[in-house]
N, C-alpha and C positions, 0 to 999 in steps of 0.2 A: 504493500500500500504506500509505503514511503517513497519507493521509486516512482510510482505513478504520480504522486504529489509533486516530486521534483520536476517531472516532465511538464505537468500542467502549469507550474509556477514559471518555468522558463519557456513559455509558449512562443514568445517573440524570438528567443535565441534558440540556436540549435543545441540539442543535448550533447553533441560532440564537443562543443565549446566548454561546457561545464566540466566535462571529464578531462579532456586534454587541452592544455593551453596552447600547445604548439600548433594544433590544427587551426585554431583561430588566428594565430599570428601568420600562418601560411596563407590563410584566406585574405588577411588584411594587406599582405604584400602586393597581391595583384598578379594577373597572368603575365604581364610583360616582364616584370622583374623576375618572376618564376622561370619563364623561358630563358631569360638571360642567365640566370643562375645555373640552370640545367646545361645550357650551352657552354658556359664557363667551366663547369665541372667536367663535361665531356672532353673539352680541350685539355684540361689538366690531366685527366686519365690517359688521353692519347699521348701526351708528352711523357708521362711516366712509363708507358708501354714502350715508346720509342727509345727512351734512355736505357731501359732494361734490355731491350733487344740489342742496342749498340754495345752495351757492356757484355752481354752474352756472346756476341760475335767476337769482341776483342779478347775475352778471356778463354772461351771454350774452343771456338772454331780455329783461331790462330794460336794454338796452344804452344807451339814452339817459340812464338814471338810474344808471349803474353806479358812478360815482364817489361819489355820495351814498348809494347803496344799501349799499355796503360798510361804511360807518362809522356810518350813522344807526341808532339803536336804536329810536326811537319813530316812529310814523306809518306809513301804508300805503305800501308800496313801489310800488304801481301809480300813485300820484299823482305826476306828474312836475312839475318846476319850470316847464317850458315846454310849452304845448299842442301 
């Protein structure tokens, strides 16, 4: 009975807002900022995946040159010191 009373008391508000405050803040932000935030998050995840792939290729794929490949900035990574 108490749950029903709380729903009728907050008739103008959504019951989600009374339970979780984060849902109401997400609603107040708006769709434009939400889509911008989602796009920004997707770009950051893409950058993290790209950096992890580069590090994987430097360390694992060129394993004979991994010590120099990590710190060398110039030169082609495929050229190894020893044939």
